[in-house]
N, C-alpha and C positions, 0 to 999 in steps of 0.2 A: 512576297509570295503568299498567297492565301490558301489555307487548308480547306477541306470540305466542310469543316465546322463554321467557317466564317471567321476563324481565329487567325489573325495576321501575325506571322512570325516577326519578332522584334529584329530589327537590323539597324545598324548605325549608318546614317547618311552624313557625309562630311561635305561641308561647304568651304571652299577656299577662296580667298580674295587676294589679288596680287596688285602691286603698285608698280607701274612702269616709270623708270627714271633713266635719265641720260647721264652716263658717267664715262669720262675719258674718251668721249667720242663714240661710245657704244651704248647699247641698251642693257639695262639690268632689271631683273624682276626681284621684288622684295615681297616676301610673304607677310601679309598684314594680320589676318585672323584665320583661325581654324575653329569651326563650330560643329558640334555633333548633335544631331537631333534624333532621338529614338522614335520609332513608330509605335504609337500606343496600340496594344493588342485590342482587337475588336471582341465584342461579346459573341459567344457561340450562337449559331442560328437557332431559331425556335425549335426546330426538329431535334437538333443535338441537345439543346437544353432539356427537352422533354425526356430524352434517353438518360441523361445524367440524373435527372430528378427521380426517375423510376428504377434506379440502380438497386439490385438485390430484391426486386419484386418478381414473382413468377406466378402467373394465373391469379393476379390480385392479392398474392400473399407475400408479405415482407418477412425476411429472415435476417436478423442481426449477424448470425454466423456466416450467412452467404455474403453479407456486406464486407466481412473481413477478407474474403477471397476476391470479390469484385474490386474492392479498393486497391488491393495489391496488384491485381491484374492491370488496372488502369495505370498505376505507377510504372509498371514495367513497359507498357505501351508508350508512355511519355518518355521513357528512357531508351526507346528505339526498338522494342520488341515488335516483330511483324508476324512471325510464325506462331500464331495463337495456339494451335492444336498440338504443338510440341513443347508447350510450356505447361507444367503440371498445374500451376495455380490457375491459369486462364482456362485450362480444360475443365477443372473442377468448378470454376466460377460459372462457366457456360451451362453446366448441368443444373445449377440452382437458380439461374436467372434467365436461361434460354439463350440460344445461339443468336437470335435476331438482335437482341439487345447487346450482347457481347461484341458481335461483329459491327453493329451499328455504332457503338461507342468507340470502338477501335478505328472505324472509318472517320469519325469526327476528329480524331487526334492525328491519325497517320494517313497521309496520302497513299502510301504503299498498300495499306490494308484496304483503303477505299477502292484502289485500282483492282485488287485481287477479288474482292467480294467473297461471298460464302463459298462458291464453287471453286474459286481460284486458290484458296488457302491450301498449303501442303497437307497431305494426309498424315495421320498419326504414325509416327515411326515406331519400330518394334521395341526400341529401348524404353520408350515411355509406356507403351502398352504393357510391357512386362512388369512395370511397377503396379499395374492394376491386376493382371492375371499372374500373380506371383507364383502359383503352382504349375504354370504351363511347362509341359515337358516335351513339347513338339514345336513345330514352326509357329511363331506368334499368330500368323494368319489363320491357323486352324484352331486356335484357342477361343473360348467363349468367356464372356463376363457374367459372373453370377451376382445375385443380389448381395451376398456377403462380401464379395470382392469389391463391389462398388462402395458399400458401406465403409469398408476398411480404407479404401482409397480416399474417400471424402474426408473422413475423420483424420486420417493420416496427413492429409494436406493441411488441414487446419492446425494440426499439431506441429508440423514443420514451421509454420508461421508464428508459433508461440501463442496461438489464440487462447483467450480465456472465456470465449463465448462459444457455446456448442448448440448445434441444432437438435431438434427432437427426432429421435430415431424413427418412430413409427409414422408420425403425421407429416414429417418433412422429408427426411432422407429416403425412406422407403415408400411412403404413401403418395408423395408428390413427385419428387425428382426422379427416383429410380423407376417408378411406375410410368412416368411420361416417356422415358427412353425405351423401356420394355414394350409398352403398348405401341409405340411408333414402329419399332422393329418388327413386331408381329411374329416373333420366333419362339414364343413360349416363355418359360421362366428364365432363360439365359439369352444373352445377346452375342452373336458371333462378331469377330473383329470387323468384318466388312459392314455389317449393319450398324455397329457402334460408330465406326468412322463416318458412315453415311449420315447418321443422325446429326453430326456436327456440320456437315456440308450441305445437306439438302432438307432438313426438317423445318428450318426457319421457325423454330419453336419460340 
């Protein structure tokens, strides 16, 4: 079976040979050989390879801290993750390398993600959203994401992974990544839940 990336999953193909003999007036089969031949994985397609090569780049800017997040997100996809926007690491990774690349890489690895596409991925659930808007005192859908909450969420996710690499607060976390979400939402200095969730599904950033 071939995945969207052109990477063929390894599988064992068994070849059996039998010898027909006559014994006591009847027929008997004797197993002679059993051979197993693994299928050699193919290289990713050029499109997928380009996505992998540009991991952790956003608007032509590379971030080593973002690479910590994107690499772990990719590991989780290889281990079966499909629901990208309800995984804290992949959610944070998408904010620093864009949704187009995050979903694209996911689709290169996972046929399920490829089938869902941007719009088909599940929405952000309230339990994950509440890890961002930690001071929310009403229904999660009514809460807004502030700049400081995004900053805390981003650095907190790096900390959970034990990162020793940290992004620059002003030029990267605020000036590039948060600004991109805020400007796309067009809701001022804060981003409501609906707009925040829409950014992951419809911005193709």
